[in-house]
ROBA-223233 format. One record per residue (C-alpha): x, y, z. Coordinates in nm, 3 decimals, padded with zeros to 5 digits. Example, Ala and Ser with C-alpha at 12.3 -4.5 7.8 and 13.67 -1.06 7.14 Angstrom:
<nodes>
NODE       xx       yy       zz
NODE   01.230  -00.450   00.780
NODE   01.367  -00.106   00.714
</nodes>
This chain:
<nodes>
NODE       xx       yy       zz
NODE  -00.144   00.572   00.460
NODE  -00.033   00.885   00.646
NODE  -00.207   01.187   00.490
NODE   00.108   01.402   00.526
NODE   00.303   01.158   00.310
NODE   00.027   01.158   00.048
NODE   00.027   01.540   00.049
NODE   00.399   01.533  -00.037
NODE   00.318   01.361  -00.366
NODE  -00.017   01.537  -00.403
NODE   00.098   01.742  -00.700
NODE   00.165   01.423  -00.894
NODE  -00.177   01.270  -00.824
NODE  -00.468   01.306  -01.063
NODE  -00.836   01.363  -00.989
NODE  -00.872   00.996  -00.892
NODE  -00.594   01.017  -00.631
NODE  -00.348   00.817  -00.842
NODE  -00.046   00.918  -01.054
NODE  -00.223   00.775  -01.363
NODE  -00.568   00.840  -01.508
NODE  -00.719   00.490  -01.491
NODE  -00.680   00.264  -01.183
NODE  -00.489  -00.054  -01.272
NODE  -00.615  -00.280  -00.994
NODE  -00.986  -00.298  -01.097
NODE  -00.892  -00.386  -01.455
NODE  -00.656  -00.663  -01.350
NODE  -00.916  -00.792  -01.101
NODE  -01.161  -00.863  -01.381
NODE  -00.891  -01.039  -01.580
NODE  -00.804  -01.258  -01.280
NODE  -01.169  -01.346  -01.214
NODE  -01.237  -01.422  -01.580
NODE  -00.932  -01.646  -01.624
NODE  -01.008  -01.841  -01.305
NODE  -01.376  -01.892  -01.387
NODE  -01.297  -01.999  -01.743
NODE  -01.033  -02.241  -01.614
NODE  -01.271  -02.411  -01.370
NODE  -01.564  -02.404  -01.615
NODE  -01.368  -02.575  -01.893
NODE  -01.245  -02.838  -01.649
NODE  -01.609  -02.903  -01.554
NODE  -01.696  -02.931  -01.924
NODE  -01.408  -03.177  -01.965
NODE  -01.533  -03.392  -01.678
NODE  -01.890  -03.387  -01.814
NODE  -01.777  -03.441  -02.175
NODE  -01.923  -03.794  -02.205
NODE  -02.268  -03.655  -02.120
NODE  -02.255  -03.380  -02.380
NODE  -02.051  -03.550  -02.651
NODE  -02.359  -03.607  -02.865
NODE  -02.434  -03.232  -02.863
NODE  -02.096  -03.150  -03.018
NODE  -02.139  -03.433  -03.267
NODE  -02.487  -03.309  -03.361
NODE  -02.359  -02.953  -03.406
NODE  -02.059  -03.088  -03.599
NODE  -01.813  -02.914  -03.367
NODE  -01.480  -03.098  -03.377
NODE  -01.376  -03.107  -03.013
NODE  -01.210  -03.361  -02.788
NODE  -01.209  -03.398  -02.413
NODE  -00.843  -03.301  -02.389
NODE  -00.921  -02.964  -02.554
NODE  -01.137  -02.865  -02.255
NODE  -00.866  -02.969  -02.011
NODE  -00.602  -02.774  -02.208
NODE  -00.812  -02.456  -02.183
NODE  -00.865  -02.519  -01.811
NODE  -00.494  -02.567  -01.745
NODE  -00.365  -02.267  -01.941
NODE  -00.627  -02.035  -01.793
NODE  -00.527  -02.140  -01.441
NODE  -00.160  -02.070  -01.517
NODE  -00.251  -01.729  -01.660
NODE  -00.473  -01.652  -01.357
NODE  -00.182  -01.726  -01.120
NODE   00.051  -01.493  -01.310
NODE  -00.199  -01.208  -01.346
NODE  -00.312  -01.234  -00.982
NODE   00.038  -01.145  -00.862
NODE   00.016  -00.814  -01.051
NODE  -00.345  -00.766  -00.941
NODE  -00.251  -00.790  -00.573
NODE   00.062  -00.576  -00.618
NODE  -00.137  -00.299  -00.794
NODE  -00.406  -00.326  -00.527
NODE  -00.160  -00.268  -00.244
NODE   00.001   00.023  -00.426
NODE  -00.334   00.188  -00.492
NODE  -00.469   00.121  -00.142
NODE  -00.166   00.301   00.007
NODE  -00.271   00.616  -00.182
NODE  -00.638   00.589  -00.080
NODE  -00.793   00.868   00.124
NODE  -01.152   00.755   00.186
NODE  -01.395   00.951   00.404
NODE  -01.382   00.828   00.764
NODE  -01.739   00.911   00.862
NODE  -01.914   00.671   00.620
NODE  -02.012   00.305   00.660
NODE  -02.065   00.052   00.384
NODE  -02.384  -00.145   00.329
NODE  -02.219  -00.420   00.536
NODE  -02.168  -00.182   00.830
NODE  -01.791  -00.153   00.783
NODE  -01.592   00.168   00.782
NODE  -01.341   00.245   00.508
NODE  -01.032   00.122   00.694
NODE  -01.198  -00.207   00.791
NODE  -01.313  -00.258   00.433
NODE  -00.963  -00.188   00.298
NODE  -00.803  -00.425   00.550
NODE  -01.046  -00.709   00.477
NODE  -01.007  -00.650   00.104
NODE  -00.627  -00.648   00.128
NODE  -00.605  -00.961   00.343
NODE  -00.863  -01.133   00.124
NODE  -00.658  -01.051  -00.185
NODE  -00.348  -01.218  -00.044
NODE  -00.551  -01.524   00.060
NODE  -00.710  -01.547  -00.286
NODE  -00.368  -01.518  -00.449
NODE  -00.242  -01.808  -00.236
NODE  -00.553  -02.014  -00.317
NODE  -00.524  -01.951  -00.692
NODE  -00.155  -02.042  -00.698
NODE  -00.229  -02.350  -00.484
NODE  -00.507  -02.454  -00.721
NODE  -00.272  -02.411  -01.019
NODE  -00.007  -02.629  -00.854
NODE  -00.272  -02.890  -00.770
NODE  -00.399  -02.873  -01.128
NODE  -00.045  -02.921  -01.259
NODE   00.013  -03.223  -01.035
NODE  -00.308  -03.379  -01.164
NODE  -00.226  -03.301  -01.527
NODE   00.136  -03.413  -01.533
NODE   00.169  -03.670  -01.252
NODE  -00.145  -03.818  -01.098
NODE  -00.368  -03.834  -01.406
NODE  -00.128  -03.788  -01.696
NODE  -00.259  -04.100  -01.871
NODE  -00.622  -04.071  -01.763
NODE  -00.901  -03.932  -01.980
NODE  -01.032  -03.730  -01.687
NODE  -00.753  -03.494  -01.576
NODE  -00.916  -03.341  -01.268
NODE  -01.067  -03.464  -00.944
NODE  -01.415  -03.370  -00.822
NODE  -01.262  -03.227  -00.504
NODE  -01.059  -02.986  -00.719
NODE  -01.374  -02.867  -00.896
NODE  -01.564  -02.834  -00.566
NODE  -01.287  -02.620  -00.416
NODE  -01.284  -02.413  -00.735
NODE  -01.656  -02.342  -00.690
NODE  -01.595  -02.239  -00.326
NODE  -01.316  -02.004  -00.436
NODE  -01.549  -01.847  -00.693
NODE  -01.793  -01.769  -00.410
NODE  -01.509  -01.619  -00.203
NODE  -01.417  -01.407  -00.507
NODE  -01.775  -01.279  -00.517
NODE  -01.764  -01.173  -00.150
NODE  -01.416  -01.027  -00.187
NODE  -01.515  -00.842  -00.504
NODE  -01.813  -00.691  -00.323
NODE  -01.573  -00.537  -00.070
NODE  -01.374  -00.385  -00.356
NODE  -01.690  -00.253  -00.519
NODE  -01.791  -00.093  -00.189
NODE  -01.454   00.083  -00.171
NODE  -01.512   00.241  -00.511
NODE  -01.887   00.302  -00.503
NODE  -01.957   00.380  -00.139
NODE  -01.627   00.532  -00.024
NODE  -01.519   00.678  -00.359
NODE  -01.171   00.527  -00.345
NODE  -00.993   00.623  -00.669
NODE  -01.327   00.712  -00.823
NODE  -01.267   01.025  -01.034
NODE  -01.628   01.148  -01.042
NODE  -01.676   01.094  -00.669
NODE  -01.359   01.280  -00.582
NODE  -01.443   01.577  -00.806
NODE  -01.789   01.601  -00.652
NODE  -01.639   01.600  -00.301
NODE  -01.411   01.886  -00.409
NODE  -01.718   02.080  -00.528
NODE  -01.626   02.065  -00.896
NODE  -01.892   02.089  -01.167
NODE  -01.867   01.767  -01.366
NODE  -02.087   01.902  -01.648
NODE  -01.851   02.194  -01.703
NODE  -01.556   01.956  -01.719
NODE  -01.720   01.748  -01.992
NODE  -01.753   02.047  -02.230
</nodes>
């Protein structure tokens, strides 16, 4: 964003470059990732239930196949809802970012390139997660509503691919915070020449 515009609100920004003390986007990111991974994992457990049924019986854990699919479905719905807020918070916080322009990440990208790829990737991931949730709902309520196995193998395979994309996308976000110091309180204070030890006392 234009540095002059950021300077206009500079008095309202904290040490991390945001009008609040803890960045919202990174916290919501981990919630999104966790919900999505749990959703896909429990659907995999539901598909493989016949192979592991004896383990639950031996451990005397009362569980049915439909329980796994219920957890998978509700986590996917929650991931879709949370991801909207994750992306919205990300765009708000990226507009206030003022990373150093002379640095490059471990991947050889400058700050602006990293922010652009991370922003575009976030929108694509949001679309993929919502699409997966719609596909999951169609399987649950229409295509396989009377079947024991609620999900298709192609759905699970695409879920695994999306998890890998999340890993790559998350690495870009981590580079923004760790290598460029975007909304990183300690990094920003060090760049301003502040003594962090004195501030902790």
